[in-house]
C-alpha positions as CSV (number, residue, x, y, z in Angstrom):
1,X,0.0,0.0,0.0
2,X,1.3,3.4,-0.9
3,X,2.5,5.6,1.9
4,X,0.3,8.6,2.8
5,X,2.1,11.8,3.7
6,X,1.2,15.3,4.7
7,X,4.6,16.8,3.8
8,X,5.1,15.6,0.2
9,X,5.1,17.9,-2.8
10,X,2.9,17.8,-5.9
11,X,4.6,17.0,-9.2
12,X,5.2,19.8,-11.7
13,X,3.9,18.1,-14.9
14,X,1.6,20.7,-16.5
15,X,2.7,22.9,-19.4
16,X,0.5,25.6,-21.1
17,X,-1.5,22.9,-22.9
18,X,-2.2,20.9,-19.8
19,X,-3.3,24.0,-17.8
20,X,-5.5,25.3,-20.6
21,X,-7.3,22.0,-21.3
22,X,-8.0,21.5,-17.6
23,X,-9.8,24.8,-17.5
24,X,-11.5,24.0,-20.9
25,X,-12.8,20.8,-19.4
26,X,-14.7,22.8,-16.9
27,X,-16.1,25.2,-19.6
28,X,-17.1,22.1,-21.6
29,X,-18.4,23.2,-25.0
30,X,-21.7,21.6,-26.0
31,X,-22.2,19.9,-22.7
32,X,-23.9,22.8,-21.0
33,X,-25.9,23.7,-24.0
34,X,-27.5,20.3,-23.7
35,X,-27.8,20.2,-19.9
36,X,-28.9,23.7,-19.1
37,X,-31.1,24.7,-22.0
38,X,-34.1,23.2,-20.2
39,X,-33.3,25.1,-17.0
40,X,-32.8,28.4,-19.0
41,X,-36.1,27.8,-20.9
42,X,-37.9,27.1,-17.7
43,X,-36.9,30.3,-15.9
44,X,-39.7,32.8,-15.5
45,X,-40.1,36.2,-13.9
46,X,-43.7,36.6,-12.8
47,X,-45.7,35.3,-15.7
48,X,-43.1,36.1,-18.3
49,X,-40.4,33.8,-19.6
50,X,-36.8,35.1,-19.6
51,X,-35.7,32.7,-22.3
52,X,-35.7,35.4,-25.1
53,X,-32.7,36.9,-23.4
54,X,-30.8,33.6,-23.2
55,X,-28.0,34.6,-25.6
56,X,-27.7,38.2,-24.3
57,X,-27.6,36.8,-20.8
58,X,-24.7,34.5,-21.8
59,X,-22.9,37.5,-23.4
60,X,-23.3,39.5,-20.2
61,X,-21.9,36.6,-18.2
62,X,-19.0,36.3,-20.6
63,X,-18.1,39.9,-20.2
64,X,-18.2,39.4,-16.4
65,X,-16.1,36.3,-16.7
66,X,-13.4,38.1,-18.8
67,X,-13.1,40.9,-16.3
68,X,-12.8,38.5,-13.5
69,X,-10.4,36.2,-15.5
70,X,-8.1,39.1,-16.1
71,X,-8.1,39.9,-12.4
72,X,-7.2,36.3,-11.6
73,X,-4.5,36.2,-14.2
74,X,-2.9,39.3,-12.9
75,X,-2.9,38.0,-9.4
76,X,-1.4,34.7,-10.6
77,X,1.3,36.7,-12.4
78,X,2.5,38.5,-9.3
79,X,1.9,35.5,-7.0
80,X,3.2,32.5,-9.0
81,X,4.1,30.8,-5.6
82,X,0.3,30.6,-4.8
83,X,0.5,26.9,-5.5
84,X,-2.9,25.2,-4.7
85,X,-4.2,28.3,-2.9
86,X,-5.6,30.4,-5.8
87,X,-7.8,33.2,-4.5
88,X,-7.4,31.9,-0.9
89,X,-3.7,32.6,-1.2
90,X,-4.1,35.9,-3.2
91,X,-6.4,37.3,-0.4
92,X,-3.8,36.8,2.2
93,X,-0.8,37.8,0.2
94,X,-2.4,41.1,-0.9
95,X,-2.7,42.2,2.7
96,X,0.5,40.7,4.1
97,X,2.5,42.7,1.6
98,X,1.2,46.0,3.0
99,X,3.5,48.2,5.0
100,X,0.8,49.4,7.4
101,X,0.2,47.0,10.3
102,X,-3.5,47.7,10.6
103,X,-4.0,46.4,7.0
104,X,-1.9,43.2,7.6
105,X,-4.2,42.4,10.6
106,X,-7.0,41.6,8.2
107,X,-5.0,39.0,6.2
108,X,-6.3,35.9,8.0
109,X,-9.9,37.2,7.9
110,X,-9.6,37.8,4.1
111,X,-8.2,34.4,3.3
112,X,-10.7,32.6,5.5
113,X,-13.6,34.4,4.0
114,X,-12.7,33.8,0.4
115,X,-11.5,30.2,1.1
116,X,-14.6,29.2,2.9
117,X,-17.0,30.8,0.5
118,X,-15.2,29.3,-2.5
119,X,-16.4,25.9,-1.3
120,X,-20.0,26.9,-2.2
121,X,-18.8,26.8,-5.8
122,X,-16.1,24.1,-5.6
123,X,-18.0,21.6,-3.5
124,X,-21.5,22.0,-5.1
125,X,-20.4,22.3,-8.7
126,X,-19.2,18.6,-9.0
127,X,-22.5,17.5,-7.6
128,X,-24.3,19.5,-10.4
129,X,-22.2,17.6,-12.9
130,X,-23.1,14.3,-11.4
131,X,-26.8,15.2,-11.5
132,X,-26.4,16.3,-15.2
133,X,-24.7,13.0,-16.0
134,X,-27.3,10.8,-14.3
135,X,-30.1,12.8,-16.1
136,X,-28.4,12.4,-19.4
137,X,-28.0,8.7,-18.9
138,X,-31.7,8.5,-18.1
139,X,-32.4,10.3,-21.4
140,X,-30.3,7.8,-23.4
141,X,-31.9,4.8,-21.7
142,X,-35.4,6.1,-22.3
143,X,-34.6,6.9,-25.9
144,X,-33.4,3.3,-26.5
145,X,-36.0,1.4,-24.5
146,X,-39.0,3.8,-24.3
147,X,-39.0,3.5,-20.5
148,X,-38.1,6.3,-18.0
149,X,-35.8,5.6,-15.1
150,X,-37.1,6.3,-11.6
151,X,-35.4,8.7,-9.2
152,X,-34.0,5.8,-7.0
153,X,-32.3,4.3,-10.1
154,X,-31.0,7.6,-11.3
155,X,-29.6,8.1,-7.7
156,X,-27.7,4.9,-8.0
157,X,-26.3,6.0,-11.3
158,X,-25.2,9.3,-9.7
159,X,-23.4,7.5,-7.0
160,X,-21.6,5.1,-9.4
161,X,-20.5,8.0,-11.6
162,X,-19.2,10.0,-8.6
163,X,-17.1,7.1,-7.5
164,X,-15.7,6.4,-10.9
165,X,-14.6,10.0,-11.4
166,X,-13.4,10.2,-7.9
167,X,-11.1,7.2,-8.5
168,X,-9.7,8.8,-11.7
169,X,-9.0,12.0,-9.9
170,X,-7.4,10.1,-7.1
171,X,-4.9,8.5,-9.5
172,X,-3.5,11.9,-10.5
173,X,-3.8,15.0,-12.7
174,X,-1.9,13.7,-15.7
175,X,-4.4,11.0,-16.6
176,X,-7.3,13.5,-16.2
177,X,-5.5,16.0,-18.5
178,X,-5.1,13.5,-21.3
179,X,-8.8,12.6,-20.9
180,X,-9.7,16.3,-21.1
181,X,-7.7,16.8,-24.3
182,X,-9.6,14.0,-26.1
183,X,-12.9,15.1,-24.8
184,X,-12.4,18.8,-25.8
185,X,-11.5,17.8,-29.4
186,X,-14.7,15.6,-29.7
187,X,-16.9,18.3,-28.2
188,X,-15.6,21.1,-30.3
189,X,-16.1,19.0,-33.5
190,X,-19.7,18.0,-32.4
191,X,-20.4,21.7,-31.6
192,X,-19.4,22.9,-35.0
193,X,-21.5,20.3,-36.7
194,X,-24.6,21.0,-34.7
195,X,-24.3,24.8,-35.2
196,X,-23.8,24.5,-39.0
197,X,-26.7,22.0,-39.4
198,X,-29.1,24.1,-37.1
199,X,-28.4,27.3,-39.0
200,X,-28.7,25.5,-42.4
201,X,-32.1,24.2,-41.3
202,X,-33.4,27.7,-40.4
203,X,-32.1,29.2,-43.6
204,X,-33.6,26.4,-45.8
205,X,-36.9,26.5,-43.9
206,X,-37.6,30.2,-43.2
207,X,-41.4,29.7,-42.5
208,X,-42.0,26.1,-41.4
209,X,-45.1,24.8,-39.7
210,X,-44.9,25.8,-36.0
211,X,-42.5,28.6,-36.7
212,X,-39.6,29.9,-34.6
213,X,-39.5,31.8,-31.3
214,X,-37.0,34.3,-32.7
215,X,-38.1,36.4,-35.7
216,X,-34.6,36.9,-37.0
217,X,-30.9,36.6,-36.1
218,X,-30.9,40.1,-34.7
219,X,-33.6,39.2,-32.3
220,X,-31.2,36.8,-30.6
221,X,-28.4,39.2,-30.1
222,X,-30.3,42.3,-29.1
223,X,-31.5,42.5,-25.4
224,X,-35.2,42.7,-24.8
225,X,-35.4,43.2,-21.1
226,X,-32.4,44.1,-18.9
227,X,-33.8,42.3,-15.8
228,X,-34.4,39.2,-17.8
229,X,-30.9,39.5,-19.2
230,X,-29.5,39.5,-15.7
231,X,-31.7,36.6,-14.6
232,X,-30.5,34.5,-17.5
233,X,-26.9,35.4,-16.6
234,X,-27.4,33.9,-13.1
235,X,-27.7,30.6,-14.9
236,X,-25.4,31.2,-17.8
237,X,-22.4,31.8,-15.5
238,X,-22.5,28.0,-14.9
239,X,-21.4,27.6,-18.5
240,X,-18.3,29.7,-18.0
241,X,-17.0,29.1,-14.5
242,X,-13.8,27.1,-14.3
243,X,-11.3,29.4,-16.0
244,X,-10.1,30.6,-12.6
245,X,-9.7,27.0,-11.2
246,X,-6.4,26.5,-12.9
247,X,-4.8,29.1,-10.7
248,X,-5.0,26.3,-8.1
249,X,-2.7,24.2,-10.3
250,X,0.3,26.4,-9.6
251,X,2.0,23.7,-7.6
252,X,1.7,21.3,-10.6
253,X,2.6,23.9,-13.4
254,X,6.1,23.9,-14.9
255,X,6.0,27.7,-15.4
256,X,3.3,29.1,-13.2
257,X,4.5,32.7,-13.6
258,X,3.7,32.5,-17.4
259,X,1.4,29.7,-18.2
260,X,-1.3,30.2,-15.5
261,X,-2.2,33.6,-16.8
262,X,-2.2,32.4,-20.4
263,X,-4.2,29.3,-19.6
264,X,-6.9,31.3,-17.7
265,X,-7.5,33.7,-20.6
266,X,-7.1,31.1,-23.4
267,X,-9.6,28.7,-21.9
268,X,-12.3,31.3,-21.5
269,X,-11.7,32.8,-25.0
270,X,-11.9,29.4,-26.8
271,X,-14.8,27.8,-24.9
272,X,-16.8,30.9,-23.9
273,X,-16.0,33.5,-26.6
274,X,-16.1,31.1,-29.5
275,X,-17.9,27.9,-28.7
276,X,-20.8,28.9,-26.5
277,X,-21.7,32.2,-28.2
278,X,-21.9,30.3,-31.5
279,X,-23.8,27.3,-30.3
280,X,-26.3,29.3,-28.3
281,X,-26.9,31.5,-31.3
282,X,-27.6,28.4,-33.4
283,X,-29.9,26.8,-30.8
284,X,-32.0,29.9,-30.3
285,X,-32.1,30.5,-34.0
286,X,-34.1,27.2,-34.5
287,X,-36.0,26.8,-31.3
288,X,-39.8,26.9,-31.9
289,X,-42.8,24.9,-32.8
290,X,-40.9,23.7,-35.8
291,X,-38.3,21.9,-33.8
292,X,-39.5,21.1,-30.2
293,X,-43.1,20.4,-29.0
294,X,-44.5,18.8,-25.9
295,X,-47.8,18.0,-24.1
296,X,-48.2,19.9,-20.9
297,X,-50.7,19.6,-18.0
298,X,-54.2,18.7,-18.9
299,X,-53.1,17.9,-22.5
300,X,-52.1,21.4,-23.4
301,X,-49.9,21.6,-26.5
302,X,-46.6,23.3,-25.9
303,X,-44.0,24.6,-28.4
304,X,-40.7,26.4,-28.4
305,X,-39.3,27.5,-25.1
306,X,-42.4,26.3,-23.2
307,X,-41.9,22.8,-24.6
308,X,-38.2,23.0,-23.9
309,X,-38.9,23.8,-20.3
310,X,-40.6,20.4,-19.9
311,X,-38.1,18.4,-22.0
312,X,-35.2,16.8,-20.1
313,X,-33.2,17.0,-23.4
314,X,-34.6,19.7,-25.6
315,X,-31.4,19.9,-27.7
316,X,-31.7,16.2,-28.4
317,X,-35.3,16.7,-29.5
318,X,-34.3,19.6,-31.8
319,X,-31.4,17.6,-33.3
320,X,-33.8,14.7,-34.0
321,X,-36.3,16.9,-35.6
322,X,-33.8,18.8,-37.7
323,X,-31.9,15.8,-39.0
324,X,-35.1,13.9,-39.9
325,X,-36.4,17.0,-41.7
326,X,-33.2,17.6,-43.7
327,X,-32.2,14.0,-44.4
328,X,-35.5,12.0,-44.0
329,X,-34.3,9.8,-41.2
330,X,-31.5,9.2,-38.7
331,X,-32.5,11.9,-36.3
332,X,-32.6,9.7,-33.2
333,X,-29.3,8.1,-34.0
334,X,-27.6,11.5,-34.3
335,X,-29.2,12.7,-31.1
336,X,-27.9,9.7,-29.3
337,X,-24.5,10.2,-30.7
338,X,-24.5,13.8,-29.6
339,X,-25.7,12.7,-26.1
340,X,-22.7,10.3,-26.0
341,X,-20.3,13.2,-26.6
342,X,-22.0,15.3,-23.9
343,X,-21.6,12.3,-21.6
344,X,-17.9,12.3,-22.3
345,X,-17.7,16.0,-21.7
346,X,-19.4,15.7,-18.4
347,X,-16.8,13.1,-17.3
348,X,-14.0,15.5,-18.2
349,X,-15.8,18.4,-16.4
350,X,-16.4,16.4,-13.3
351,X,-12.8,15.3,-13.2
352,X,-11.6,18.9,-13.6
353,X,-14.0,19.9,-10.7
354,X,-12.5,17.3,-8.4
355,X,-8.9,17.9,-9.4
356,X,-9.0,21.7,-9.1
357,X,-11.6,22.4,-6.5
358,X,-10.2,20.1,-3.9
359,X,-6.8,21.8,-4.1
360,X,-8.0,25.0,-2.5
361,X,-9.4,22.8,0.3
362,X,-6.0,21.1,0.5
363,X,-4.2,24.5,0.9
364,X,-6.5,25.5,3.7
365,X,-6.0,22.2,5.5
366,X,-2.2,22.6,5.2
367,X,-2.7,26.0,6.9
368,X,-4.8,24.2,9.6
369,X,-7.8,26.2,8.6
370,X,-9.7,23.0,7.7
371,X,-9.6,19.5,9.1
372,X,-6.2,17.8,8.7
373,X,-7.6,14.9,6.7
374,X,-8.2,17.3,3.8
375,X,-4.5,18.1,3.7
376,X,-3.2,14.5,3.2
377,X,-1.1,13.9,0.0
378,X,-1.0,10.3,-1.4
379,X,2.5,9.0,-1.3
380,X,2.3,7.4,-4.8
381,X,0.0,9.6,-6.8
382,X,0.8,12.9,-5.0
383,X,-2.9,13.8,-4.9
384,X,-4.9,15.3,-2.0
385,X,-6.8,12.0,-1.7
386,X,-8.5,12.7,1.6
387,X,-10.2,15.7,0.1
388,X,-10.9,14.0,-3.2
389,X,-12.8,11.1,-1.5
390,X,-14.8,13.4,0.8
391,X,-15.7,15.7,-2.1
392,X,-16.7,12.6,-4.1
393,X,-19.1,11.6,-1.4
394,X,-20.5,15.2,-1.2
395,X,-20.9,15.2,-5.0
396,X,-22.8,12.0,-4.9
397,X,-25.2,13.5,-2.3
398,X,-25.8,16.7,-4.3
399,X,-26.2,14.5,-7.5
400,X,-28.9,12.4,-5.8
401,X,-30.8,15.6,-4.8
402,X,-30.2,17.4,-8.1
403,X,-31.4,14.5,-10.4
404,X,-34.8,14.5,-8.8
405,X,-36.5,17.3,-10.7
406,X,-35.5,20.4,-12.7
407,X,-36.4,22.5,-9.6
408,X,-34.0,20.7,-7.3
409,X,-31.3,21.0,-9.9
410,X,-32.0,24.7,-10.2
411,X,-31.7,25.1,-6.5
412,X,-28.2,23.7,-6.2
413,X,-27.2,25.5,-9.4
414,X,-28.2,28.8,-8.0
415,X,-26.5,28.1,-4.6
416,X,-23.3,27.2,-6.5
417,X,-23.5,30.3,-8.7
418,X,-24.1,32.6,-5.7
419,X,-20.9,31.3,-4.2
420,X,-19.2,31.9,-7.6
421,X,-20.4,35.6,-7.7
422,X,-19.2,36.1,-4.1
423,X,-15.7,34.6,-4.7
424,X,-15.3,36.3,-8.1
425,X,-16.4,39.7,-6.7
426,X,-14.1,39.4,-3.7
427,X,-11.2,38.3,-5.9
428,X,-11.7,41.4,-8.1
429,X,-11.5,43.5,-4.9
430,X,-8.3,41.6,-3.8
431,X,-6.8,42.5,-7.2
432,X,-7.4,46.2,-6.5
433,X,-5.9,45.9,-3.0
434,X,-2.9,43.9,-4.2
435,X,-1.9,46.4,-7.0
436,X,-2.7,49.5,-5.0
437,X,0.9,49.5,-3.7
438,X,2.5,47.4,-6.5
439,X,5.3,48.9,-8.6
440,X,3.7,48.2,-12.0
441,X,0.1,49.2,-11.1
442,X,-2.0,50.5,-14.0
443,X,-5.2,52.5,-13.8
444,X,-7.2,50.5,-16.4
445,X,-5.7,47.0,-15.7
446,X,-5.7,47.1,-11.9
447,X,-8.5,49.5,-11.0
448,X,-11.0,49.9,-13.8
449,X,-11.1,46.2,-14.9
450,X,-11.3,44.6,-11.5
451,X,-13.6,47.3,-10.3
452,X,-16.0,46.7,-13.2
453,X,-15.8,42.9,-12.5
454,X,-16.6,43.4,-8.8
455,X,-19.7,45.5,-9.6
456,X,-20.9,43.1,-12.2
457,X,-20.6,40.1,-9.9
458,X,-22.4,42.1,-7.2
459,X,-25.2,42.9,-9.7
460,X,-25.5,39.2,-10.5
461,X,-25.8,38.3,-6.8
462,X,-28.4,41.0,-6.3
463,X,-30.2,39.7,-9.4
464,X,-30.6,36.2,-7.8
465,X,-32.0,37.7,-4.7
466,X,-34.3,40.0,-6.6
467,X,-35.5,37.2,-8.7
468,X,-36.5,35.2,-5.6
469,X,-38.5,38.2,-4.2
470,X,-40.3,39.1,-7.4
471,X,-40.7,35.9,-9.5
472,X,-43.2,34.0,-7.4
473,X,-44.0,30.3,-7.7
474,X,-41.4,27.6,-8.2
475,X,-38.7,30.2,-9.2
476,X,-39.0,32.0,-5.9
477,X,-38.9,28.7,-3.9
478,X,-35.8,27.6,-5.8
479,X,-34.0,30.9,-5.0
480,X,-35.0,30.9,-1.3
481,X,-33.7,27.3,-1.0
482,X,-30.4,28.3,-2.7
483,X,-30.0,31.3,-0.5
484,X,-30.6,29.1,2.6
485,X,-27.8,26.7,1.5
486,X,-25.5,29.7,1.2
487,X,-26.5,31.0,4.7
488,X,-26.1,27.6,6.3
489,X,-22.6,27.2,4.9
490,X,-21.6,30.6,6.1
491,X,-22.9,29.8,9.7
492,X,-21.0,26.4,9.6
493,X,-17.8,28.3,8.5
494,X,-18.1,30.8,11.4
495,X,-18.7,28.0,13.9
496,X,-15.7,26.1,12.6
497,X,-13.4,29.1,12.8
498,X,-14.5,29.6,16.4
499,X,-14.1,26.0,17.4
500,X,-11.2,24.8,15.2
501,X,-8.9,23.0,17.7
502,X,-5.8,23.4,15.5
503,X,-6.0,27.2,15.6
504,X,-7.3,27.7,19.2
505,X,-5.9,30.9,20.6
506,X,-5.0,32.4,17.2
507,X,-6.7,35.7,16.8
508,X,-8.6,36.6,13.7
509,X,-7.2,40.1,13.7
510,X,-3.5,40.2,14.1
511,X,-0.3,41.3,12.4
512,X,1.6,38.1,11.6
513,X,4.8,40.0,11.4
514,X,4.6,40.5,15.1
515,X,3.9,36.9,16.0
516,X,5.6,33.5,15.5
517,X,2.4,31.8,14.4
518,X,2.6,30.4,10.9
519,X,-0.4,31.2,8.8
């Protein structure tokens, strides 16, 4: 049996390609179009659907992500020694480097706040992926057999998938990186094919029976309602998060001072800027009664976004309809093939979640700010295996809950996204603080960009809360449950800091330069 150690070092095996593809695996192109289109179509504000601002909401989230990504990349540039800590390390370093003692006193509070809140994202997000995977497996099974799988069966699938990905993550980052490279190539190819075929269908059938939701291409890219745009962005951010996670791979990067920054920006540009904007344009270009219909309550006939909101795989339905219309047959086979590529992408995404998310936890545990079991490194694979297996179990639990209904999935998605906005916004603030006294500070790069990122993240967080207050019905219930999850986690964090036996007697507010206590 391999020796377990708490003092070993992670292996530096990742170049620019490895760093970039690990981030790209989280921003999996194609996978989230398939898995979140139903959720986005189902979102309502009052009695009005917000789906017409799906593309513009994605664009807004992408701008936010780029502003935040630049802040992360600049912090990674000046703190290449951050290792697994990412924003947790950045928050502490930004204050410890200050000359004034009263600022240094807040270093521990800052790192604990960002570190603990980041787990709302890093520990829930893998569970969302597990739920997506089990739901997709259920779609494939039902398409092949005509029988729907029950929630208990889907729960077992979620558990099995969590264990498989947990084991791969336990074996090391290199195997996961190779898997991510293959998956990204397959997904990008599938995405290009889907987009071209969808656009060709619309252009060759401008006025089909049933029609389209969007009157023209310009209707897709022009915002209709600013509040609806923000509401859609609160879900769309799920498609883009992950670019920052590679800053937690600094301990495994060969050239962290150069490649971390490049990997952050490249991954977001390729997956978000190119892939998702294109495929969401194509999907919204063809959605309508011509491509997706359903039967609602009491036999009501639904079409377009209303039908997509009740369909566990609306993209699959649209693919089947489009292919059958263009080629006469083969729609179901192509839909299943596309579902298989999405399944592969979700495997890569879940692996990336486990690999990167648990590393911030590992860094906190090494600082004694979290239980020591989370800071154990495996002697053979040099992975934080204690944290990986605990996160695997948590992911399975969230997966079981999320796979139940579209509402339960929305609840954990919004909770995760709320954590994302908090961490992203705070990290933008950290960038401003870090560069305020740095020798190469720049007005636009280090004040305007992170400042705008902080404000946009705050707007998104307020948008979630406002949606809960005003939307009514299931949407409000989902938001309230999500906010409750966030509140409970914050209370647990405060209790842990107060009771943590490893840090008993260490003050929250202190200047570490005046003590011998290692942070």
